[in-house]
PANU-783132 format. One record per residue: residue number from 1; y, x, z of N, C-alpha, C, O in turn; residue in three letters. Coordinates in Angstrom, 1 decimal, m for minus. Each point is the difference from the previous one (the first is absolute). Last residue first. Layout:
<recs>
+------+--------+--------+--------+--------+--------+--------+--------+--------+--------+--------+--------+--------+------+
! resi !    n_y !    n_x !    n_z !   ca_y !   ca_x !   ca_z !    c_y !    c_x !    c_z !    o_y !    o_x !    o_z ! resn !
+------+--------+--------+--------+--------+--------+--------+--------+--------+--------+--------+--------+--------+------+
!  NUM !      Y !      X !      Z !      Y !      X !      Z !      Y !      X !      Z !      Y !      X !      Z !  ala !
...
+------+--------+--------+--------+--------+--------+--------+--------+--------+--------+--------+--------+--------+------+
</recs>
This chain:
<recs>
+------+--------+--------+--------+--------+--------+--------+--------+--------+--------+--------+--------+--------+------+
! resi !    n_y !    n_x !    n_z !   ca_y !   ca_x !   ca_z !    c_y !    c_x !    c_z !    o_y !    o_x !    o_z ! resn !
+------+--------+--------+--------+--------+--------+--------+--------+--------+--------+--------+--------+--------+------+
!  100 !  m11.6 !  m35.8 !   16.0 !    0.8 !    0.0 !    1.2 !   m0.4 !   m1.1 !    0.9 !    0.6 !   m0.1 !    1.1 !  arg !
!   99 !   m2.9 !    3.4 !   m5.2 !    0.2 !   m1.4 !    0.5 !    0.8 !    0.1 !    1.3 !   m0.2 !    1.0 !    0.7 !  thr !
!   98 !   m0.8 !    2.1 !   m5.5 !    0.3 !   m0.1 !    1.4 !    0.2 !   m1.4 !    0.4 !    0.5 !   m0.8 !   m0.8 !  leu !
!   97 !   m3.1 !    3.8 !   m3.3 !    0.7 !   m1.1 !    0.4 !    0.2 !   m0.1 !    1.5 !   m0.9 !    0.3 !    0.7 !  glu !
!   96 !    0.5 !    4.3 !   m3.7 !   m0.8 !   m1.0 !    0.6 !    0.9 !   m1.2 !    0.5 !    1.1 !    0.2 !    0.3 !  leu !
!   95 !   m0.9 !    3.8 !   m4.4 !    0.7 !   m0.6 !    1.1 !   m0.9 !   m1.1 !    0.6 !   m0.6 !   m0.8 !   m0.8 !  ala !
!   94 !   m1.1 !    5.5 !   m1.8 !    0.3 !   m1.5 !    0.0 !    0.7 !   m0.5 !    1.2 !   m0.1 !    0.5 !    1.1 !  pro !
!   93 !    0.5 !    4.4 !   m3.6 !   m0.5 !   m0.6 !    1.3 !    0.2 !   m1.5 !   m0.1 !    1.1 !   m0.5 !   m0.3 !  ala !
!   92 !    0.4 !    3.6 !   m3.0 !   m1.4 !   m0.1 !   m0.1 !   m0.6 !   m0.7 !    1.2 !   m1.2 !   m0.4 !    0.0 !  asp !
!   91 !    5.9 !    1.4 !   m0.4 !   m0.4 !   m1.1 !   m0.8 !   m1.5 !   m0.2 !   m0.2 !   m0.5 !   m1.1 !   m0.3 !  gly !
!   90 !    4.1 !    3.9 !    3.0 !   m1.4 !   m0.2 !    0.3 !   m0.6 !   m1.2 !   m0.7 !   m0.8 !   m0.8 !    0.6 !  trp !
!   89 !    5.2 !    1.9 !   m1.6 !   m0.6 !    1.3 !    0.2 !   m1.5 !   m0.1 !    0.3 !   m0.8 !    0.8 !   m0.5 !  leu !
!   88 !    3.3 !   m4.8 !    0.4 !   m0.2 !    0.5 !   m1.3 !   m0.7 !    1.4 !    0.0 !   m0.9 !    0.3 !   m0.8 !  arg !
!   87 !    2.2 !   m2.2 !    4.9 !   m1.0 !   m0.9 !   m0.6 !   m0.4 !    0.5 !   m1.4 !   m1.1 !   m0.1 !   m0.5 !  glu !
!   86 !    4.6 !    2.2 !    2.9 !   m1.3 !    0.4 !    0.4 !   m1.1 !   m0.8 !   m0.6 !   m1.1 !    0.5 !   m0.4 !  leu !
!   85 !    6.3 !    0.3 !   m0.4 !   m1.0 !   m0.8 !   m0.6 !   m1.4 !    0.4 !    0.3 !   m0.8 !    0.3 !   m0.9 !  gln !
!   84 !    5.6 !    1.5 !    1.8 !   m1.3 !    0.7 !    0.1 !   m1.1 !   m0.8 !   m0.6 !   m1.0 !    0.7 !   m0.5 !  tyr !
!   83 !    5.4 !   m2.6 !    0.5 !    0.1 !    1.3 !   m0.6 !   m1.3 !    0.7 !    0.0 !   m0.4 !    0.6 !   m1.1 !  phe !
!   82 !    0.8 !   m4.8 !    3.2 !    0.2 !   m0.2 !   m1.5 !    0.0 !    1.4 !   m0.7 !   m0.5 !    0.2 !   m1.0 !  ser !
!   81 !    0.5 !   m0.3 !    5.7 !   m1.3 !   m0.6 !   m0.5 !    0.0 !   m0.1 !   m1.5 !   m0.9 !    0.4 !   m0.7 !  arg !
!   80 !    4.9 !    0.8 !    2.9 !   m1.0 !    1.1 !   m0.1 !   m1.4 !   m0.4 !   m0.5 !   m0.6 !    0.7 !   m0.7 !  leu !
!   79 !    4.0 !   m4.0 !    1.3 !    0.4 !    0.9 !   m1.0 !   m0.9 !    1.2 !   m0.1 !   m0.3 !    0.5 !   m1.1 !  ser !
!   78 !   m0.4 !   m3.8 !    4.5 !   m0.3 !   m0.5 !   m1.3 !    0.4 !    1.0 !   m1.1 !   m0.7 !    0.2 !   m1.0 !  pro !
!   77 !   m0.8 !    1.5 !    5.8 !    1.2 !   m0.7 !   m0.4 !   m0.2 !   m0.3 !   m1.5 !   m0.6 !    0.8 !   m0.7 !  his !
!   76 !   m3.9 !   m0.1 !    3.5 !    1.1 !    0.5 !   m0.9 !    1.2 !   m0.9 !    0.1 !    0.0 !   m1.2 !    0.3 !  phe !
!   75 !   m5.0 !    2.7 !    2.1 !    1.0 !   m1.0 !    0.1 !    1.2 !    0.6 !   m0.7 !    0.6 !    1.0 !    0.5 !  val !
!   74 !   m6.2 !    0.0 !   m0.2 !    1.3 !    0.4 !   m0.6 !    1.0 !   m1.2 !    0.1 !   m0.3 !   m1.0 !   m0.5 !  his !
!   73 !   m4.8 !    2.8 !    2.8 !    1.0 !   m1.1 !   m0.2 !    1.3 !    0.7 !   m0.5 !    0.5 !    0.9 !    0.5 !  val !
!   72 !   m6.1 !    0.3 !   m0.5 !    1.4 !    0.5 !    0.1 !    0.9 !   m1.1 !   m0.3 !   m0.1 !   m0.7 !   m1.0 !  val !
!   71 !   m5.4 !    1.5 !    2.7 !    1.0 !   m0.7 !   m0.8 !    1.3 !    0.6 !    0.3 !    0.3 !    0.5 !    1.1 !  phe !
!   70 !   m4.1 !    1.5 !    0.7 !   m0.7 !   m0.9 !   m0.9 !    0.9 !   m0.9 !   m0.9 !   m0.3 !   m0.4 !   m1.1 !  asp !
!   69 !    2.6 !    3.5 !    4.1 !   m1.2 !    0.7 !   m0.7 !   m0.7 !   m0.9 !   m1.0 !    0.0 !    0.3 !   m1.1 !  leu !
!   68 !    4.3 !   m1.3 !    3.2 !   m1.1 !   m0.3 !    0.9 !   m1.3 !    0.5 !   m0.5 !   m1.1 !   m0.5 !    0.4 !  tyr !
!   67 !    6.8 !    1.1 !   m1.3 !   m1.4 !    0.4 !   m0.4 !   m0.9 !   m0.3 !    1.2 !    0.1 !    0.5 !    1.1 !  asp !
!   66 !    5.0 !   m1.9 !   m3.2 !   m0.8 !    0.0 !    1.2 !   m1.5 !    0.2 !   m0.3 !   m0.6 !   m0.8 !   m0.7 !  ile !
!   65 !    6.0 !    1.2 !   m1.5 !   m1.4 !    0.1 !   m0.3 !   m0.7 !    0.1 !    1.4 !    0.3 !    0.9 !    0.8 !  val !
!   64 !    4.7 !   m2.7 !   m2.9 !   m0.8 !    0.4 !    1.1 !   m1.4 !    0.1 !   m0.4 !   m0.5 !   m1.0 !   m0.5 !  val !
!   63 !    5.6 !    0.9 !   m1.7 !   m1.4 !    0.0 !   m0.4 !   m0.8 !    0.5 !    1.2 !    0.1 !    1.2 !    0.3 !  trp !
!   62 !    4.4 !   m2.1 !    0.3 !    0.0 !   m0.4 !   m1.4 !   m1.4 !   m0.1 !   m0.5 !   m0.4 !   m0.8 !   m0.9 !  gln !
!   61 !    2.1 !    2.2 !    5.4 !   m0.3 !   m1.4 !   m0.2 !    0.0 !   m0.4 !   m1.5 !    0.1 !   m1.2 !   m0.3 !  gly !
!   60 !    0.9 !    5.4 !    3.4 !    0.8 !   m0.5 !   m1.1 !   m0.2 !   m1.5 !   m0.4 !    0.9 !   m0.7 !   m0.3 !  pro !
!   59 !   m3.6 !    2.4 !    3.9 !    1.4 !    0.1 !    0.3 !    0.9 !   m0.4 !   m1.2 !    0.9 !   m0.8 !    0.2 !  ser !
!   58 !   m5.7 !    1.0 !   m0.7 !    0.5 !   m1.1 !    0.9 !    1.5 !    0.1 !    0.3 !    0.6 !   m1.1 !   m0.1 !  leu !
!   57 !   m3.8 !    4.1 !   m2.6 !    1.1 !   m0.8 !   m0.6 !    0.6 !   m1.1 !    0.9 !    0.8 !   m0.8 !   m0.5 !  gly !
!   56 !   m5.9 !    2.6 !    1.2 !    1.1 !    0.7 !   m0.7 !    1.0 !   m1.0 !   m0.4 !   m0.3 !   m1.1 !   m0.5 !  glu !
!   55 !   m4.4 !    1.8 !    3.7 !    1.0 !   m0.9 !   m0.4 !    1.2 !    0.8 !   m0.5 !    0.4 !    0.9 !    0.6 !  val !
!   54 !   m6.1 !   m0.5 !    0.9 !    1.3 !    0.6 !   m0.5 !    0.9 !   m1.1 !   m0.3 !   m0.4 !   m1.1 !   m0.5 !  ala !
!   53 !   m3.8 !    0.2 !    2.5 !   m0.1 !    1.4 !    0.1 !    1.3 !    0.7 !   m0.5 !    0.2 !    1.2 !    0.3 !  val !
!   52 !   m0.9 !   m6.2 !    2.1 !    0.3 !    0.7 !   m1.3 !   m0.2 !    1.5 !    0.3 !    0.3 !    0.5 !    1.0 !  ala !
!   51 !   m2.9 !   m4.3 !    1.9 !    1.2 !    0.8 !    0.0 !    0.1 !    0.7 !   m1.4 !   m1.0 !    0.6 !   m0.5 !  asp !
!   50 !   m1.6 !   m4.9 !    3.0 !    0.1 !    0.7 !   m1.3 !    1.3 !    0.8 !    0.0 !    1.1 !   m0.6 !   m0.1 !  met !
!   49 !   m2.5 !   m2.5 !    3.6 !   m0.6 !    1.3 !    0.1 !    0.0 !    0.8 !   m1.3 !   m0.6 !    1.1 !    0.0 !  gly !
!   48 !    2.7 !   m5.4 !    1.0 !   m1.4 !   m0.2 !   m0.2 !   m0.8 !    1.3 !    0.1 !   m1.2 !    0.0 !   m0.2 !  thr !
!   47 !    6.0 !   m0.1 !    0.5 !   m0.5 !   m0.9 !    1.1 !   m1.5 !   m0.3 !   m0.1 !   m0.7 !   m0.4 !    1.0 !  ala !
!   46 !    2.9 !    2.8 !   m4.5 !   m0.1 !    0.8 !    1.2 !   m0.6 !   m0.8 !    1.2 !   m0.7 !    0.5 !    0.8 !  gly !
!   45 !    1.9 !   m2.7 !   m4.8 !   m1.3 !    0.7 !   m0.1 !   m0.2 !    0.9 !    1.2 !   m1.2 !    0.2 !    0.4 !  leu !
!   44 !    5.2 !   m2.5 !   m0.4 !   m1.1 !   m1.0 !    0.0 !   m1.3 !    0.7 !   m0.2 !   m1.0 !   m0.3 !    0.7 !  lys !
!   43 !    5.0 !    3.0 !   m0.8 !   m0.2 !   m0.7 !    1.3 !   m1.2 !   m0.9 !    0.0 !   m0.8 !    0.1 !    0.9 !  ala !
!   42 !    2.1 !    2.0 !   m4.9 !   m0.5 !    1.0 !    0.9 !   m0.3 !   m0.6 !    1.4 !   m1.0 !    0.3 !    0.6 !  leu !
!   41 !    2.9 !   m3.1 !   m3.9 !   m1.3 !    0.4 !   m0.4 !   m0.6 !    1.0 !    1.0 !   m1.1 !   m0.1 !    0.5 !  ile !
!   40 !    5.6 !   m1.1 !    0.0 !   m0.9 !   m1.1 !    0.4 !   m1.4 !    0.3 !   m0.4 !   m0.9 !   m0.3 !    0.8 !  gln !
!   39 !    4.2 !    3.4 !   m2.1 !   m0.2 !    0.0 !    1.5 !   m0.9 !   m1.1 !    0.4 !   m0.8 !    0.2 !    1.0 !  lys !
!   38 !    1.9 !   m0.1 !   m5.5 !   m0.8 !    1.2 !    0.3 !   m0.3 !    0.0 !    1.5 !   m1.1 !    0.2 !    0.5 !  ala !
!   37 !    4.2 !   m3.4 !   m2.1 !   m1.4 !   m0.3 !   m0.4 !   m1.0 !    1.1 !    0.4 !   m1.0 !   m0.3 !    0.5 !  ile !
!   36 !    5.6 !    1.0 !    0.3 !   m0.5 !   m1.0 !    0.9 !   m1.5 !   m0.4 !   m0.4 !   m0.8 !   m0.2 !    0.9 !  gly !
!   35 !    3.2 !    3.3 !   m3.6 !   m0.3 !    0.6 !    1.3 !   m0.7 !   m1.1 !    0.9 !   m0.9 !    0.3 !    0.7 !  arg !
!   34 !    2.5 !   m1.9 !   m4.8 !   m1.1 !    0.9 !   m0.2 !   m0.4 !    0.7 !    1.3 !   m1.2 !    0.0 !    0.3 !  val !
!   33 !    5.1 !   m2.5 !   m0.2 !   m1.2 !   m0.9 !   m0.1 !   m1.2 !    0.8 !   m0.2 !   m1.1 !   m0.3 !    0.6 !  his !
!   32 !    5.2 !    2.6 !   m0.5 !   m0.3 !   m0.6 !    1.3 !   m1.3 !   m0.8 !    0.0 !   m0.8 !    0.0 !    0.9 !  thr !
!   31 !    2.5 !    1.6 !   m5.0 !   m0.6 !    1.1 !    0.8 !   m0.4 !   m0.5 !    1.3 !   m1.1 !    0.4 !    0.6 !  asp !
!   30 !    1.1 !   m4.2 !   m4.1 !    1.0 !    1.0 !    0.4 !   m0.7 !    1.1 !    0.7 !   m1.2 !   m0.1 !    0.4 !  ser !
!   29 !   m1.3 !   m3.6 !   m2.0 !    1.2 !   m0.3 !   m0.7 !    1.1 !    1.0 !    0.2 !    1.0 !    0.0 !   m0.7 !  thr !
!   28 !   m6.5 !    0.8 !    0.5 !    1.0 !   m0.6 !    0.9 !    1.2 !   m0.2 !   m0.8 !    0.1 !    0.4 !   m1.1 !  gly !
!   27 !   m5.5 !    0.2 !   m0.5 !    1.4 !    0.3 !    0.0 !    0.7 !   m0.7 !    1.1 !   m0.4 !   m1.1 !    0.5 !  ser !
!   26 !   m4.9 !    3.2 !   m1.8 !    0.8 !   m1.1 !    0.4 !    1.5 !    0.4 !   m0.1 !    0.3 !    1.2 !   m0.1 !  ala !
!   25 !   m6.0 !    0.4 !   m0.6 !    1.4 !    0.2 !   m0.4 !    0.8 !   m1.2 !    0.2 !   m0.4 !   m1.2 !   m0.4 !  ile !
!   24 !   m4.5 !    3.8 !    1.7 !    0.7 !   m1.2 !    0.2 !    1.5 !    0.3 !   m0.3 !    0.6 !    0.9 !    0.5 !  val !
!   23 !   m5.6 !    1.5 !   m1.8 !    1.5 !    0.1 !    0.2 !    0.5 !   m1.4 !    0.2 !   m0.4 !   m1.0 !   m0.7 !  phe !
!   22 !   m4.8 !    3.4 !    1.4 !    0.9 !   m1.0 !   m0.4 !    1.5 !    0.4 !    0.1 !    0.3 !    0.9 !    0.9 !  tyr !
!   21 !   m4.1 !    2.1 !   m0.1 !   m0.7 !   m1.1 !   m0.6 !    1.0 !   m1.1 !   m0.6 !   m0.3 !   m0.6 !   m1.0 !  asp !
!   20 !    1.0 !    6.2 !    1.4 !    0.0 !   m1.2 !    0.9 !   m0.7 !   m1.1 !   m0.8 !   m0.3 !    0.1 !   m1.2 !  thr !
!   19 !    0.2 !    4.4 !   m0.5 !    0.9 !    0.2 !    1.1 !    0.1 !   m1.2 !    1.0 !    0.3 !    0.2 !    1.2 !  met !
!   18 !   m2.9 !    0.5 !   m5.5 !   m0.7 !    0.2 !    1.3 !    1.0 !    0.1 !    1.2 !   m0.5 !    0.1 !    1.1 !  asp !
!   17 !    0.8 !   m2.9 !   m6.1 !    0.4 !    1.2 !    0.7 !   m0.8 !    0.1 !    1.3 !   m0.5 !   m1.0 !    0.5 !  thr !
!   16 !   m0.6 !   m2.2 !   m3.8 !    1.2 !    0.5 !   m0.7 !    0.4 !    1.4 !    0.6 !    0.5 !    0.9 !   m0.7 !  val !
!   15 !   m4.1 !   m3.7 !    2.4 !   m0.4 !    0.5 !   m1.4 !    1.2 !    0.5 !   m0.8 !   m0.2 !    0.6 !   m1.1 !  gly !
!   14 !    1.6 !   m3.6 !    5.0 !   m1.4 !    0.5 !   m0.1 !   m0.3 !    0.3 !   m1.4 !    0.3 !   m0.7 !   m1.0 !  his !
!   13 !    3.9 !   m1.3 !    2.7 !   m0.1 !    1.4 !   m0.5 !   m1.4 !    0.6 !   m0.1 !   m0.2 !    1.1 !   m0.3 !  leu !
!   12 !    3.1 !   m6.0 !    0.5 !   m1.3 !    0.5 !    0.4 !   m0.2 !    1.3 !   m0.7 !   m0.1 !    0.1 !   m1.2 !  asp !
!   11 !    4.7 !   m2.9 !    2.7 !   m0.7 !    0.7 !   m1.0 !   m1.3 !    0.5 !    0.5 !    0.0 !    0.7 !    1.0 !  leu !
!   10 !    3.9 !   m4.6 !    0.3 !   m1.1 !    0.8 !    0.5 !   m0.8 !    0.5 !   m1.1 !   m0.6 !   m0.7 !   m0.8 !  leu !
!    9 !    5.9 !   m1.5 !    1.8 !   m1.1 !    0.3 !   m1.0 !   m1.0 !    0.9 !    0.8 !    0.3 !    0.9 !    0.7 !  val !
!    8 !    4.5 !   m4.2 !    0.2 !   m1.1 !    0.8 !    0.5 !   m1.1 !    0.1 !   m1.0 !   m0.5 !   m1.0 !   m0.5 !  val !
!    7 !    5.4 !   m0.9 !    0.7 !   m0.8 !    0.6 !   m1.1 !   m1.1 !    0.9 !    0.5 !   m0.1 !    1.1 !   m0.5 !  asp !
!    6 !    3.4 !   m2.0 !    4.3 !    0.0 !   m0.7 !   m1.3 !   m0.9 !    0.8 !   m1.0 !   m0.2 !    1.2 !    0.2 !  ala !
!    5 !    0.5 !   m1.7 !    5.6 !    0.1 !    0.8 !   m1.2 !   m0.1 !   m0.8 !   m1.2 !   m0.6 !   m1.1 !    0.0 !  ala !
!    4 !    2.3 !   m0.3 !    5.1 !   m1.0 !   m0.2 !   m1.1 !    0.3 !    0.9 !   m1.2 !    1.1 !    0.0 !   m0.5 !  lys !
!    3 !    1.4 !   m0.6 !    4.8 !   m0.7 !    1.2 !   m0.3 !   m1.1 !   m0.1 !   m1.1 !   m0.8 !    0.9 !   m0.2 !  asn !
!    2 !    5.6 !   m3.3 !    2.0 !   m1.3 !   m0.4 !   m0.6 !   m0.6 !    1.3 !   m0.4 !    0.4 !    0.6 !   m1.0 !  asp !
!    1 !    3.5 !   m1.2 !    4.9 !   m0.3 !    0.5 !   m1.4 !   m1.5 !   m0.4 !   m0.3 !   m0.9 !    0.1 !    0.8 !  met !
+------+--------+--------+--------+--------+--------+--------+--------+--------+--------+--------+--------+--------+------+
</recs>
């Protein structure tokens, strides 16, 4: 399975909220894909010594939230991403350019 996330957006929340500095928002193509992406993030960052302080939604796999305090990763099933529209909700936060 290709664990590459789709439509990845990085929002800079400095000056918008004190809860975290950044949101990373991404989509998978199915619940299984969303879980796979989230598990890959946890494993790769965990291997560098960065452990999440909280993980929610991993079992259902429709919307996984991984909290690293300074940044929060949201991995969505496309239908839920469209429904919740975090990018619009946090519209005051500028989107930063990502390079791969």
